[in-house]
N, C-alpha and C positions, 0 to 999 in steps of 0.2 A: 158773516159779512157778505153783502151782495156784491156781485162781480159782473161788470159789463165787458165781455171779452173783446169786443170790437174797439172800445175806447182804450183798453189796456194796450192792445196791439198798436194803436195809433200813438199812444204815449211812448211806447218803447221805440217805435220808428223815429219819432221826433228826437228822442234822447240820443239815439245813435247818430242821427244826421247833424244835430246842432251842438252836441256836447262831446260825444265820444270820439267821433272822427276828427274834429279839429284839435283834440287833445293828444292825438297819437304822437306828434312831435312837439317837444317843448321849445327849446331855442333853435333858431335858424340863423346861420351866418352866411351871407352871400359870398360866393367865390368869384374871383376875377375870371372873365371869359374872353378868349381870343379865338379867332376862326381863320381857316384857310379852306378855300373851295377847290376841290380837285377839278382840273379843267375838262376832263372827259370821263373815261371809264375809271373804276377804282384803281388805286395805286397801292404798292406795298407799304408797310408801316415805315420802313426806313426813309422812303422818299417823303412821306407825309410828315414825319417827325422833323425832317430837315427843312421843311418849307417855311416861308415867311408868314407868320400869323399876324393878323390885325385885331385890335381891340373890338370886342363885339358886345353890344348892349342887350341886356335882357329885354324882351319885348320886340326885338327886331325880327322881321320876316327872313326866312332862310329856306333853301332847298328847292331848286328847280326839279321837275319830275325826273326821277331816275338818277338824280345827282348824288354826289357824296360831298359832305362838308365835314371837315375835321375841326373839332373844338378842343382847345387846351384850357383846362380848368386848373387854377392855381390859388393858393391861399395858405392860411395857417389857423389851426384850431386855437381858441382861447384857452387859457389855463383852466384845468379841471373839466374840460369839455368831455362829455360822455360818462361822467360819474353819477352817483346817487340814483341808481336804478335805471339808468338810461344806456342806450347803445349808440355809439357815435357812427354816423353814416354820411355819405355823400348822396344827396337826392337830386335827381335830374328830371326835368319836365321839358321834353323837346317840343311841346305844343300838341300833346296828345288829345285826341277826341274820345268820346265815350263809345265809339263803335268798337267792334270786336278787335282784340289785339291780333297782330300778324298781318294786318292789311293797311298799315300806315308806317310812320317813321319808326326806325329801330336804330340802335347804336351798339357797337362793340367798344368796350372800355379796355384800355391798355395802360400798363405802367410805363414810365418813361423808357425803360429798357426793352419795350416791345412785348412783354409778357401779357397774354390775354387774361383779363380778370373775369369778366362775365358780360352778358348782354344787358341792355337796357330797353325796356318795353313799357307799354302803357300800364301794365299791372305788375311790373317788376322794375321799379325805378331807382333802386338803391345800390350803393357799393359800400362795403365795410370800410370805415375810415382808415383803419390800420393798414389795409391793403394798398392804400395810395399815399401813405405818409412816409417820407424819407427819414433817414437817421437824424437829420437836423430838425425834424418836426415840420418841414414844409410839405404841403399837400400839392401833388401834381398828378393829373390824369389826362390822357388823350382819348377822345371819343371819335370813332369813325361812324358818322351818322349818315344813314341812308334815307333820302327823302323819297321813299317809294309812294307813289300815289295810291289812294284807295280806289282802284279801278271799278269795284262794284258799286261805289257811290251810295246810292239809296238802298242797296241791298236787294234790288229787284232782280238782278242778273239777266236783264233784258234791255236795259236802256243803252243805246249806242254811246260809246265814248271814244275819244281820240287819245286817251291817256295810255293806251296799251302799246304805243309805238313811240320811241323817242323822237322820230321824225315828225310826228304830228302832235306831240304832247305839250308843246310850248315851253316857255322858259320862266313863266311867272312862279315865284316862290309859293310853296304849298303850306308851309308851317310858320308858326311864330314862336320863337324860343321863349319858354315861360319861366325858366329859372334853373339855377344850379347852386345848391346850398350845402353847407355843413349843417347837419341836423341831429338832434338828440331824440332817438326813438324811446319813448316811455314804455318800458317793458311791461309793467303791470297794466297800463292802459291797453296796450296791444293785445295782451293775453285776455283781458276782459272783452275786447272786441271779438276775439275768436270764440270765447264762450258764448257770447250773445248771438253771434252769427250762426253757430252750430245749433243752438237751441231754437232760434227763430225758424231755421230750416226744418227742424224736426216738428215744431209746432204746426207748421203749414201742412204737414202730412198726416198728423194724428186725427182720428175721428173727433168731431166736435163735442160729442157727449162723453168722451173717454176721461177716466180719472187721470190718466197720465197727462193729457193735454191741460187739464185744469191745474195740475201740479206745476208743470213747466211755466204756464202763464202766470201763476202766482209768484213763482220764483223770479221771473223777469220783472214783474211789478215791484217785488221787494228789492231787486238789484237797483232799479231806478231810484227807489227811496233811499237806498244806502249810499249812493254816490252824490256828493255835494256838487251841484251844477257849476259852482264858482271855484271848486277845488277838485276837479276830476282826478288829477294826478295824485293828490293826497288821500283820496277815498276810493280809488279803483280797487284796492285790495278788499275793501268792505263789500263792494259790488260783487267781486268774485266769490267771497264767502257766502253771499246770499244764493249763489248759483251752484255752489259745490255739491249740495245734497242731491239735486236732480241730475247733475252730471255724473254722480257716483252710482246711480242706480244701474245695475248690470242688465245686459240684454237677456232675453228669454232663452231657454235652452233650445227652443225650436227656431230661433231667429235664422233668417237667411244669412249666408256667409259670402262676403264679397272679398275677392282678392284684388286689391288695388295696386295697379302697376303704373309707375310713372311713365309718361308717354308724351310725345310731341309730334303728332302727325305733321310732317313737313312735305308738302307736295314738291316733287323735284322740279317742277315748273308748273305754272298755272297763270295766275294774274301777275306774274313776275317771270323774268328769264332765269335760265339755269345759273347764270353767274351770280344772281342774287340769292338763289337757293344755297349756294356754297357759303355765303356769308350768314344766311339765316341759321345754317347748321352750326357754324362756329359760335354764334351768339348763344344759341339754345344749349349746345353741348357744354359750353363753359358755364352757363347758368347751372346746369345739372351737377357738374363737378363741384361748384362752389356750394351747392345745397347739400351734396353728399358729405362735405366737410363739416356741415352743421348738424346733420341728422344721419346717424349710422343705419337707420332702418330703410332709407329710400333705396328702392331698386328701380332702375330705369330701363325700359325696353326700346330698342331703336333698330329699325330695319334698314334695308337698302345699302348694299356694299358701296354703291356709287357715292353716297353721302359721306361715308367714312373716307373714301378715296379723296374726295374734295378737301376734307379737313386735313388729311395726311399731306397732301401736296401744298396746300396754302398755309397751314398752321401746324408744322411738324411738332412743335413743343406741346401744343394742345393735344395732338394725336397721341403722343407718348403718355400724357396724363390719362387719356381715355383707356389706353392699353392696360394701365395698372388697375383701373377699376374693373375692366373686363376680366382680368385675371382673378379679381376678388369675387366675381359673380354678381356685381352690383350694377354695372353698365352692361346690359345684356343684348348682344346682337340677336335679332330675330328675323324670321322670314327666309333667310338663306338665298334671297334673290338679288340680282344686281340692282333692280329698282322694284317698287311696288307697281308692277306692270298692269296694263289692261290684260285680261285673259281671253277676251272674245276674239280679237283680231290677230295677235301674233301667231305665226305659223307654228307647227308642231316642234320643229327643231329649235326655233327661236325661244319658245317657252321652256324647252328643256335647257337651253343655254342660259336662261335667266338663273337657273339653279347651278349649272356647271360653273359658270363664271363667278356668280355670287359666292357660292360655297368655297370655291378655290381661294377667293380673296380673304374670306373670313378665316380659313385655315392657315393661309400663309402669313397674313398680316396680324391676326389676333389670336391664333391658336385655338379656335373654337369651331364647332359645327352646329349651327342652329338645327333643331329637330322639329321646328314648326314652320308652317306657311302663314305669313302675317299680311293679310290683304283686307284691311277694314273698309277701304274706300273705292275699290274698283267697281266697274259698272256691270256687274253680273259675272258669273263664273262658269267657264266651259266644263262640260261633262268629261273632258279629257284630263282635267287637272288632278283628280285624286291619283290616277295611275302615274302621271308625271312626277307628282310630289313624292309619292312613296318610293318610286324608282330612284329618286334623288336622296333618299334617306330620311324623308320627313315622316313624322308620326302623328302630327296634329295640324289642324287648320283653324284659323280664326278669321272671321269676317264680321262686318257690321252693316254693310250697305243694304242688305235686303230689308232692313227696317224702313227704308224709304219707299217701299212698294206702294203704288197708288191704289191697288185694289185688294190684293190678297196678302194676308200675313203668313209668314212662315210658321208652320205648326210646332216647331221645336226650337230650343235654344242650345241644347246639347244633344248631339246625334251623330250617327255614323253616316258620312256622305259617300254614296256609292257612285263611282264613275261609269263611263260608257262601257268599259270592259269588265266591270264587276269589282274592281279594286275599291276598298273602303278605307276611309281615313276618319279618325275621331275629330269631331268638329264642334266648335263653340261659337255661339252668336250672342254676344253680351246683351242681356235683356234690358239694360239701361238705355239702349238705343243711342249711345254716344261713344266716341273714342276721344273726346276732349272734356271729360268730366272735371268739375271743380270739387267733387266729393261732398257736395251739399245734400241737404235732406231730400230735395226733389229727385236727384239722380239715384240716390240710394233707395228711396221708396219705390221708384219706378222699376229698379232692378228686381226687387222682391215681388212687386205686384204683377209684373209681366212674365216672370220666369215660368216657362211652360212645363218644366219638369218637376214642379212641386209635388211632393209625395213620394217621389223616387230619388230625387237629388235636391240638394239645397245650396249649391255652390255656383257662383258666377264670377266672371272676370270683369273688371272695370278699369279701363285705361284712363288716367287723369293727367291733366296738364294742358296748357294753351298751345295750340298747334300753329303750323304755317308761319313760324317766326314770332309767335306770341310769347315765346320764352320757356315753354314747357311747364313742369311742376313749379309751384311756389311754396314759400314757407307757410302761407295761409292754408294751402291744401294739406300740407303735412300736419298742421295744427288740427285741422278738421279730422284727419285720419286718427290722430291720437285721441281725440275726444269721442270718436265713434268706435274705438276698439272694442268696447262693450258698453253700449248705451241702451237703456230700456226704450223700446219703441222704434229702434233703428236696426237694420242689419248689422251684423258684426263685420268690422272692416279690418283686414289684415294686409299690411304692406308686404309684398312678396314678388317674386319674378314669375313670368308667364309659364315657364317650365314647371315651377312648383305647383301652379294652379292645375296645369294639364295632368300632372301625375296624380294629384289628389282627386280631380274630377273623374278621371278614368277609373280610379280605384273605387270610388263610391257609386259609379254608374257603369259597370263593365259591359252591360248589354243594352246600349241605348237604342232608340228607334232609328230607322233608316230613311234617309232621303235619297232617292235614286234619280240620277240624271242631272242635267244642268241646273244651276241656280240662276234662273232668269230674273233680271231686275226689271220690274214693271215701272220703268222710269228711264229717262236718258236714252231713249231708243234712237235719237238722232245722232248719237256718237258713232254709229256704224257708217255714217255718211259725211258728216261735217269735215271740212278741210280735206278735200279729195286728193290734193297734191301730196299732203303728208302721208295719206294712206297708200298712194301709189308708190311713194318713195320707200315705204316700209316693204311692200310686196316685192318691189324690184330688188331691194337690198337683200332680202332673205334668199331670193333665188340666185342672185349673183354670188352671195357667200357660199351657197351650196356648190355652185360651179367652181369657184375659186379653190375651195377645199378639195373637191374631187380631183380636179386636174393637177393641183399642186401635189397631192398625195401620189397620183399616178406618175408624175414627173420625178418625184423623189424616189419612189420604189423601182420604177422601170428604167430611169435614166440617171439616177444618182444626183439629181438636182437638190439644191437646198430648199427645205420647206419653210415658208415665210411665217413662222410661229408668231413673231412679235407683231407683224403687220395685221395678220388675221385676228389676233387677240384684241388689238386696238380697234379695228373696224367693228368687230362684234360688239365691243363695249359701246361704241357710238350708236349702233342700231338698237341695242338693248335699252340704252337710255331713252331713245326716241319712242320706245314702247311704253313709257310711263303713262299712267292712266289719265293724264290730262293733256298729253301730247298726241299720241296716236289717235285717241278719240276725237281730237279736233276741238277741245274745249278750253284752249288757252288764248292768251292775248296775241295780237298780231306779231309782236316781236318774237315770240316763241316759235310760231309757225314759219315765219320767214327764215329764222335760224335753222329750223328743222329742214326746210327745203334746201338750203345751202349745204347743210351737212350731208344730206342724202346725195346731192350732186357730187360732193367731194368723195364720198364713199364709192359711188358708182365709178367715178373716174379711176380711182386707185384699184378697185377690184377688176375693172376692165384691163388695166395694165398687168395685174397679177395673172389673170386668166390668159391674156395674150402671150405672156412670157412662158407660162406652163405649156400651152398648146404648141408654141414654137419649138420647145424642147421635145415634146412628144412627137410632133409631125416630122421633125428633122428638116434637112435642106432638100428642096425640090420644088417643082412647079405643079404637082398634082393638086387638084381641088379636093381636099379631104374635109368631110363633115364630122363634127364632134357632137355627140348626143349625151347631155347630162341627165336626161330623163331616165327613170327606172324602167322604161318600156322602149323596145325597139321601134324605130320609125324610118320609113322609106329605105328599108334594108340596112339601116345603120343600127348596130347593136346597142342595147341599153348600156349606159355608162361607158360607152366606147366610141369608136370612130369607124368610118367607112366611106364608100362612094355612094351617095344617095341616088336612089332610082327615081327619076322624075316620073310623075304620073301622066296619064294621057286620057283624054275622053271628056274634058269639060267643054260645054257648048253654050252658046247664047243665041237667042233669037228674039225678034220683036213680037209683041202680043198686045193688041187692044190699047195702044198708047203706052204700054209698059214693055217689060222684057221677061223672058224666060231664061233662067239659069239652071243648068242641069249637068249631071254626070250619070254614071251607071247606078248610083245609089239614091240620089235625091233630085227632085225637080221643084224649083221655086219659081212662082210667078210674082213679079214685082209690078204693081199696078201703076197707073199714071200719077198717083199720089206718093209713089216711092215706098209703099207699104207692101208687105208680103200678103197677098190675097190667097195664096195657096202654097203649102209645103207638102209635097207628096213623097212619102217613103216608098221608093220603087221596089225595094226588096220585100216589104210587107204588103205592098199594094194598098196603102192606107194614107188618108189625108190626116195630117198632124194638127192643123189648125181647126178650131171649132167652126161649125157652119155659120156663115155670115160674119165671122170675125176676121180681123186682119192682125198680122203679127209684126213685130218690131215697131210697135206703136209707142211713140214718146208721149207721155202725159205730164202736164204741168199742174201742180197743186198749190193752192194757198197754203203757206207754212208759217203760221203764227202761234207758236206754242203758248200755253197758258202761263208757264213759269220760267224755265231756264232755256234761253234762246238756242245756243249752239248745242245744247245737250238733248233737247226733247223734240220728238215728233209725236204729236198728239193725235188720237183717233179721229178727231174732227177734220183733219186735213182731207179725208176722203169725200167730204161733202162738197168740195170745191175742186172740180177736175176739168181741165181743158185738154181735149185730144188734139195733138199737133199733127194735123193731116195735110195742111197746105204745104205744097212743095214749090220752091222757086225754080228748081230744075231737077230732072231725072234723066240721067244719061249713062250709056254704056262707056266704061273707061278702061276696061281690060278684057281682051278676048284672045285666048291662046288655048292650046290643047291642055295646058296645065291648070289654068285658072280663068274664070270669067267673073266680071264684077260690074256693079252698077253704083254710080255715085248719086246721092240725093242731097240737095241743099235746102235747108229750111231756115226761115227767119221768124222770130217771135219776140215780142217785147223789144228789148235792146240786145238780143242775143242771136247768134247764128250757129247752126249745126251743119257740118258736112259729114254725111254718113255714107259709108261704103259697105254694100252687101256683096258677098262673094261666095263662090263655090269652087273648090279645088278638086282636081281629078282624084278619084278613088276615095274621097272622104264623104262621110255621111253628115258632116257638119256644115251648117250655113254660118259663115263668119260675118260679123258686123264690127266695123270700127267707127269710132266717133271722134271727130275733131270739133270741139265745142268752144266757141268764144262766148263766155257766160257772163251776163251783166244784169241778172235779175236780182231782186231783193225779196227776202222772205218767201221764196218759192222752192218747191221740191220737184225735181225732174226725175220721172220714173220711166222705165222701159218695160213694156208689157208683151207677154207671149200668151195669148188665150189658146189653150190646147184642148183638143178633143180627147181627153183622158179622164177617166173616173178615178181620181186619186184621193184616198181618204187621209193620206199623210204625205209629207214631203221629206226627202232625205237631203240634209244639208251637210256639206263637208265641214268638219272641225279639225282640230289637231289630231293626227294619227287615227282618223276614222270619220264617222258621220253620225248624226243624230236624226231621229225621226220625230217630226212635229205634225200634229193634226192640221188638216186644212179647214176644219170646222171650228165652231165656237160654242161647243156644247156646254162648257163650264166657264166660270169666271176666270179660271187660270188660262183656258184656251183663248178666251176673248181678249185677255190682256196681252197676249203674245202676238200682237198684230204686226209687229215689225221685228225681224229676226236677223241674226248674223250668220252668214255662210262664208266659207273661204272660196275655193276655186270653182265650186259647182253646186247646183241644186238639181235633184232628180225627182221627177214625179212619174208614177206609173200605175197601171192596173195589172191584173194577172196576165202575163204574157207580153206586155208591151209597156215601154217607157220612153221618156224624153229627158234629156239633160240640158241645162242651161249653164254654160261656163263663163268665166270672166278672168281678166288679168289684173284687176285692181279694185273691184267693188266688193263691199261687205254687206251692206244693207239690202234686205230682200223682204218681200211679203208674198205669200202663196195662199190663194183662196179658191173656193169651189162654189159654183152656182149651177142650178138646174135650168135648162132651156125649155121653151114651150114644146119642143118636140120630145121632151122627156130625157134627152141626153144630158150629160154633165160636162161642163167646161171647167177645167182647172187652169187658173191663170197664175203664171209665175212672173213676178215683177222685180226688177233690180232698181234700187235707189241710186241714181247716178250722181246727182249733185244737189246741194242745198245752198242757201244764201242767208244764214243767220246774221243778225246785227250785233250780237254781244257774245263773247267779249271782243271779237274782232269785227268791226263794222264793215270791213272789206273782204270778209271770208269768202273764199272760192271764186272771187272775181277774176276774170281772165280766161286763159286758154287751158283746156283739158283734153287729153287724148286717152281714150278708153277702148278696150276690145271685149267683145262677148262672142259666144257662139251658141247655136241651137243644134244639138246633136239628136238626130231622129233614130228611132229603133234602138234606144240605149238602155242597157242595164246598168247596175251600179259599177261593175268593172269598167264599162265603157266610159262612164262619167269620170272615174278616177283617171283613166288614161287621158281623157280630153283635158282635164284640169292641168295635168302636167304638160301636155302638148302646148297649150295656150301660154303657159308661163315659162317654159323652157325651150325656146326655139333652137333649132340646129345652128351650130356655128361652123362656118366654112373658113378654112385656112389653107394656105399653100404649103405643101411639104412633100416628103418622100413617099408617104403612104400611110395607111391606117396602122393603129397599134391595138393590141389586144386589150379588152376591158380589164380593169384591175380585178374584177370578180364577176362571176355570172351566177344568176339565180334561176334554178329550175323548179317551177311550181307556181301555180296561180294563187293570187291573193297576198303573197308576201312581197312587200314593197320596200325598196331601199330609200331611206330618207336622208341619210348622211354618210359620206365616206371621208375620212380625215386621218391624220396621224395623231397619236395619243397626246393628251395634254401634258404628260410628264416628259415629253420630248425624247422618249426612248426609241422612237422610230417605228413602234408598233402601229399596225393599221386597225382603226376602230370603225365599225360599220353599225349604223342604227337601222333596224327594220321595224315594220309594223304590219299587222294584218289589216287590209284595207276594205274588204268586202262585207265584213260582218258575219263571217262564218269561220269554222276551223280550217286551218291551212297547214300543209306540209311542204317543205321546200328543201332542196339541197343547194348549198352555196359553195361554189368552187373558186378559190383564189387563183389568179394566174401567176402569182409570185411564190417563191419557195417560203414555206412557213414552218416554224418549229412546233407550234402548238396553237390551239384556239380555245378561248374560254368565254363564258358568258359573264358580263359585268353589269353593274348598275349604271345609271346615267353618269356617275362621277368616275366611271372607268375602273372601278374596284371589282375584283372578282367576287361573284356571289358564292355563298357557301353551298347552296343547293340550286343548281340550274333549273329554271322553270320552262325554258323553251328549247334549249340545246339538248337534243337526244343522242346524237353521235358527234364526237368531237375530234374527228380526224383532221389533221392540219390541211389536207388537200381537199376535204369535202366535209363540211359541217352540215348536219341535218337538223332542221328546225321544225317544231310543231307548235303552232300558235293558236291560241283561242281567239274568239272574235275581238278585234281591235287591240290585241296585245302588242306591246312594245318590247323589243329585246335589243340588246347591244352585244356584239361580238368583238373580241379583241384577238387579232392574229399577231403572235410574236414571230418576227421574221427570222428565217434560218440564217 
């Protein structure tokens, strides 16, 4: 028989569309619908259940943006409803569109007693009838329906919208209620749908000339013949029989093996606020629990302790149900972090606390400790993460995002990731390139086709389920998994948990290849800069938390004060939430960032109170001006981590010069020209000009910033082709002149914006300090600050968590060229043999460093900071308004100097009135070993916990002497558990602990007080 494959496929497609899908449900009986609109923010179930509901007609518009409408559905099933091979359900259509689920209306279904049943979503619209039928046979269900707007609209992620803020979103209804029915699901028809769907997906992936493809196509053709188009229900079993043979053909012995893990990646905030995420979690988790009742093989992985905490607080009964499934090993907490955070910008201690706080929650609330790090969607991964993760007890790491790289593909899918200190962690990067799979033929085939470890390993992980409030796994996905458990032409699919996968993968591939250093995402480079106020709030919060813990610990140990455990834990959780990978990166709607700024302000106010109270206790009563130094380095004769009487410097001078000014001290001489730019920076100690010949420093540059794809996320390389140097100055004037400090203020106007810039030199300092007060009103522009330096640097050192990384200043390879915008924390250092310069900051993360050769043959290395952006989506008013930023240029600097300068700029001295100084809680003798945190133990034992790291990139030895009586000292992991074999602690005397650290090593010591 001749066969025309294209015609057969068209025939099957029409059969599915016109016959099979309409026959999925037999009878439908409309339910009565009544509605009540919550007047503002969401209300508890009890309040909604007691409200006055009005009759509501199907077809009526409903739902203002970000509103909540409660629907009450009532009715009674006809006699015999749900029999004869059908399953009785309630089916609801809130007015869904065909766009992706998770970005439109959703609803939580409740019984009249307030029990959460499950969520309703565009691709998960049903409720089991039995679950909503009372003893008298009456049907009643309440729906808490969220009219969330589809902020992405056309899916371009660049088109400005006012829907991201309730204040500008309007009140016009977004949806039209399409129906609520009792419906009989025809089980055989539904099963036939799943058979056909699986085989069509397989068919699309098989080679056109293969025998297997021809067999599958023939079977589908036969199935269409077997089903009577006017009696689909009565002949569906015949259609299934026609497909049974090809579905029964087993997978080959060498087939790729896919571990399918139920998943629902839910961004803790993004195109919706955190309050809506909490409801998305309740809907999705209840869906998963309901599905587990139907299918005993489903295993679901869920990260983010914060999301569990939201459900615990808002839906305690649902949380108890989750706990039971966790105990069974089917609802699997993964990741061990408070949220799936960004890993580029959080500070070292903050990234450590993601694990400390997250794992503590999982242990206390759920009785488990996740052994993996689960970050499929963060925008690149710091080279510090392997060490931090392993120190927190993790064994495995999973990510997906590098598949988004614009230029280079990661060469491995299963590998050992080596961090900046040499720590390695077993890592998997699912080759299907998705963490929201539907388990269809396309995803499965891609997993096998792209798997880079073929020939050495044959196993990959595939997370499946609709994310972001789409409802997670569905019964259709589980049906697909059952059909591909062993199917010729397809990878073998096994439903299992992520830890099962990692154990098996590690066993089959015990010596995988190594990827060393950061996993840089060649995409979304604008996230280092967007929403600068959010980033400043993060940086300030991290350093305030450091101060609050240090001084509270000192007050508790030295003065017997109460340590504010509860307050500090609560504030840490707020800051950790804000580090989520769509909040701190600046890629959320306006509502999210306004809320973030408000929360940071609240955190700062409370921390300032805690710090003030502790310092008051430490300083005692008196009128002496005592300075407290939270930095790990002494400053102005004030001891590190201690207090004292600061020694004011002397010797700063200012003079006029050719329409500008000269600012100098004994270490540096700066010429500020008539344009307010630095025309010369002379290192007096080295007798060397720091700026490149003919170049000027502290140059603000304005770039066109029109990304090709994702507006707030991306800075694309073509921005460099459009540069305006901001050299015109409205005024240049001397504003401070004393023996301690001299300063010049420069005012510039450009476009609709104004910058007030102060350049200053302090006595005794080799740093030129710059502060910026910017009233920013540009659109789709990027503001950079440039320092063209007369230094031949082939690489730049950029601070990351607990250390620094070296990145080339050239673009030799495609990997180098793609890394044109990078993230640094408090400083960047460039140097040549014997000389270097550091550029530090107090709130900036985005940088670029490049090198050019001048006509005179010399080399100019230019360090630039990305100060501000102005993207239009998802927040059309992103970054508009006032910003205050600080930077410094430190001449004659090595890496140790850069480290000191970074702490100096971010941890200024605090002056209080008191009786006098107090001894530091501990002293560190030895270069390179830096104290990152001092606190009391999480278990509230009163033990003192101190975190150290090697900061210079070399081996270091130090003696740490506590000033308080101690009974013992031990080395611990990040979770403050004693380690079996100390790696850094060489001598463990209570009064003097000796540490030996390898480059960038982190260690934690715990002193048990006498």
